[in-house]
FIMIVO-603472 format. One record per residue (C-alpha): residue number from 1; residue in one letter; x, y, z. Coordinates in nm, 3 decimals. Each point is the difference from the previous one (the first is absolute). Layout:
num;residuo;px;py;pz
NUM;A;X;Y;Z
...
This chain:
num;residuo;px;py;pz
1;M;0.584;-0.118;-1.501
2;K;0.288;0.135;-0.036
3;R;0.279;-0.115;0.180
4;V;0.449;0.012;0.043
5;C;0.259;-0.234;0.183
6;L;0.256;0.217;0.177
7;I;0.371;-0.171;-0.019
8;L;0.268;0.152;0.164
9;F;0.382;0.032;-0.218
10;G;0.143;0.272;0.244
11;A;-0.256;0.205;-0.158
12;L;-0.344;-0.017;-0.091
13;A;-0.133;-0.158;-0.312
14;V;-0.390;-0.030;-0.090
15;F;-0.082;-0.278;-0.226
16;P;-0.369;-0.096;-0.095
17;A;-0.218;-0.286;0.064
18;C;0.146;-0.348;0.152
19;D;-0.268;-0.172;0.073
20;K;0.187;-0.267;0.247
21;P;-0.322;-0.253;0.102
22;L;-0.007;-0.147;0.312
23;D;0.125;-0.377;0.033
24;E;-0.266;-0.156;0.223
25;N;0.256;-0.192;0.147
26;Q;0.096;0.362;0.135
27;E;-0.345;0.083;0.136
28;D;0.137;-0.180;0.383
29;G;0.394;0.072;-0.020
30;F;0.040;0.334;0.054
31;N;0.291;0.048;0.215
32;G;0.196;0.264;-0.222
33;K;0.080;0.377;0.087
34;S;-0.277;0.215;0.146
35;I;-0.122;0.331;-0.042
36;V;-0.325;0.203;0.181
37;V;-0.120;0.218;-0.285
38;Y;-0.318;0.231;0.198
39;F;-0.201;0.357;-0.144
40;S;-0.105;0.199;0.335
41;N;-0.118;0.308;0.019
42;P;-0.071;0.113;0.348
43;L;-0.226;0.280;0.093
44;P;-0.067;0.106;0.394
45;G;-0.312;-0.191;0.067
46;V;-0.233;-0.316;-0.118
47;D;-0.275;0.028;-0.263
48;A;-0.197;-0.337;-0.147
49;V;0.036;0.111;-0.350
50;A;0.349;0.078;-0.033
51;G;0.176;-0.243;0.213
52;A;0.275;0.198;0.055
53;S;0.166;0.055;0.397
54;I;0.311;0.105;0.228
55;T;0.050;-0.256;0.263
56;I;0.225;0.133;0.236
57;K;0.240;-0.269;0.239
58;D;0.237;0.056;0.248
59;G;0.051;0.402;-0.110
60;Q;0.015;-0.087;-0.370
61;K;-0.246;0.078;-0.288
62;Y;-0.062;-0.234;-0.270
63;G;-0.235;-0.016;-0.284
64;S;-0.237;-0.310;0.090
65;V;0.150;-0.189;-0.294
66;Q;0.343;0.094;0.090
67;Y;-0.059;-0.124;0.379
68;M;-0.077;-0.320;-0.153
69;A;0.291;0.005;-0.310
70;E;0.245;0.044;0.251
71;V;-0.146;-0.255;0.241
72;I;0.048;-0.279;-0.270
73;K;0.338;0.170;-0.108
74;E;0.174;-0.049;0.327
75;E;-0.166;-0.367;0.074
76;T;0.051;-0.119;-0.365
77;E;0.378;0.189;-0.032
78;S;-0.176;0.099;-0.309
79;D;0.101;0.306;-0.240
80;I;-0.222;0.327;0.009
81;H;-0.155;0.216;-0.310
82;R;-0.260;0.214;0.052
83;I;-0.242;0.099;-0.317
84;M;0.027;0.402;-0.009
85;V;-0.204;0.228;-0.219
86;E;0.093;0.397;-0.042
87;E;-0.031;0.202;0.271
88;N;-0.321;0.175;0.088
89;H;-0.187;-0.278;-0.263
90;Y;-0.246;-0.066;0.298
91;P;-0.168;0.267;0.167
92;T;0.103;0.023;0.380
93;V;-0.386;-0.010;0.113
94;Y;-0.211;-0.366;0.038
95;R;-0.321;0.127;-0.192
96;E;0.222;0.180;-0.308
97;L;0.233;-0.348;0.003
98;A;-0.346;-0.182;0.007
99;D;-0.128;0.131;-0.279
100;F;0.315;0.077;-0.236
101;A;0.055;-0.396;0.060
102;N;-0.313;-0.056;-0.108
103;A;0.072;0.197;-0.321
104;E;0.315;-0.198;-0.118
105;K;-0.223;-0.297;0.089
106;A;-0.238;0.116;-0.221
107;D;0.266;0.109;-0.264
108;N;0.152;-0.329;0.067
109;A;0.334;0.233;0.043
110;R;0.342;-0.079;0.005
111;P;0.206;0.269;0.207
112;K;0.359;0.028;-0.095
113;L;0.257;-0.179;0.257
114;T;0.237;0.203;0.128
115;S;0.165;-0.291;0.222
116;N;0.181;-0.259;-0.278
117;L;0.117;-0.355;0.114
118;T;0.293;-0.106;-0.236
119;N;0.145;-0.312;0.156
120;L;-0.400;-0.208;0.000
121;D;0.244;-0.325;-0.191
122;D;0.133;-0.003;0.314
123;Y;-0.328;-0.119;0.190
124;D;-0.183;-0.302;0.041
125;V;-0.303;0.090;0.194
126;I;-0.106;0.370;0.066
127;F;-0.246;0.066;0.245
128;L;-0.233;0.294;-0.125
129;G;-0.149;0.202;0.245
130;T;-0.311;0.264;-0.080
131;P;-0.286;0.180;0.207
132;I;-0.387;-0.091;-0.205
133;W;-0.135;0.295;-0.166
134;W;-0.334;-0.012;-0.127
135;Y;-0.032;-0.353;0.062
136;T;0.356;-0.076;-0.227
137;L;0.364;0.096;0.002
138;P;0.116;0.313;-0.048
139;M;0.058;0.132;-0.371
140;P;0.400;0.057;0.065
141;V;-0.038;-0.367;0.101
142;F;-0.096;-0.132;-0.333
143;S;0.263;0.262;-0.149
144;F;0.259;-0.240;0.227
145;L;-0.193;-0.324;-0.189
146;D;-0.010;0.176;-0.298
147;Q;0.368;0.101;-0.033
148;Y;0.175;-0.335;0.129
149;D;-0.001;-0.334;-0.121
150;L;-0.058;-0.192;0.329
151;S;-0.020;-0.388;-0.229
152;G;0.154;-0.291;0.246
153;K;0.008;0.171;0.288
154;K;-0.198;-0.040;0.295
155;V;-0.246;0.286;0.135
156;I;-0.151;0.024;0.306
157;P;-0.229;0.271;0.095
158;F;-0.067;0.194;0.325
159;T;-0.265;0.301;0.001
160;A;-0.095;0.224;0.244
161;H;-0.394;0.106;-0.010
162;E;-0.293;0.178;0.219
163;G;-0.263;-0.290;-0.089
164;S;0.095;-0.146;-0.339
165;G;0.255;-0.285;0.109
166;L;0.272;-0.118;-0.292
167;G;-0.208;0.186;-0.234
168;G;-0.034;-0.291;-0.274
169;A;0.422;0.069;0.018
170;P;0.099;-0.311;-0.092
171;A;-0.280;-0.055;-0.332
172;T;0.122;0.374;-0.053
173;I;0.366;-0.074;-0.016
174;K;-0.056;-0.329;-0.200
175;A;-0.155;0.142;-0.263
176;E;0.193;0.306;-0.028
177;E;0.339;-0.247;0.000
178;P;-0.109;-0.381;-0.116
179;H;0.306;-0.174;-0.006
180;A;0.119;0.074;0.365
181;A;-0.117;-0.197;0.305
182;V;-0.228;0.246;0.168
183;E;-0.083;-0.199;0.362
184;S;-0.342;0.039;0.127
185;N;0.093;0.036;0.340
186;G;0.038;0.313;0.017
187;F;-0.017;0.220;0.366
188;S;-0.192;0.261;0.033
189;A;-0.030;0.247;0.300
190;R;-0.184;0.324;0.072
191;G;0.150;0.289;-0.051
192;T;-0.092;0.169;0.392
193;Q;0.171;-0.339;0.081
194;T;0.305;-0.148;-0.161
195;S;0.238;0.157;0.296
196;S;-0.123;-0.349;0.214
197;Q;-0.021;-0.176;-0.279
198;D;0.365;-0.171;0.052
199;D;-0.090;-0.332;0.133
200;A;-0.255;-0.047;-0.278
201;I;0.286;0.087;-0.233
202;K;0.212;-0.220;0.080
203;S;-0.222;-0.292;0.076
204;W;-0.106;0.017;-0.361
205;L;0.338;0.024;-0.107
206;K;0.115;-0.320;0.172
207;D;-0.333;-0.093;-0.179
208;L;0.175;0.017;-0.375
209;G;0.297;-0.167;0.103
210;F;0.208;0.325;0.101
């Protein structure tokens, strides 16, 4: 798996693999700066395969994962970063999106990301949000995990789904990032219900120590 470490020295410098083994004593003591990283591809309606939807609250439109990301950001006072691909990379019709996403999965594709996280070293905790497509993470999330080395960081998954729950996200992330401390107690909600999950999200965060 190709990895880079990103370090900011006024200008961006990119270095090859900096593999930082997880300090076992760090497992229960992640009290540093946190960031919410999420992928959201909202379309009108909802589909059991694509797991993408638009949620509306207080007159504002959000992608289902985007909404949860904003709640987590506010509750934990985290920074936030959206995983993005090129505009029009995905179809805007559900069935076409589902077929396209399934083909990407079959090809083990890694879509090019158009959003860059240049200060990853600033964070000890990463909340990683994603819809579940075809019972796993969308391929842009795999692109993110390939591009960034999360060794030594606490990674906390949360997902939007239409029946797949966490979709094996903790185990999948751990396989991609073996030197990260991946939280098994992730949060998941149906895409159609995210706007009513504020209290559940806050309770989950409290259980995690936030």
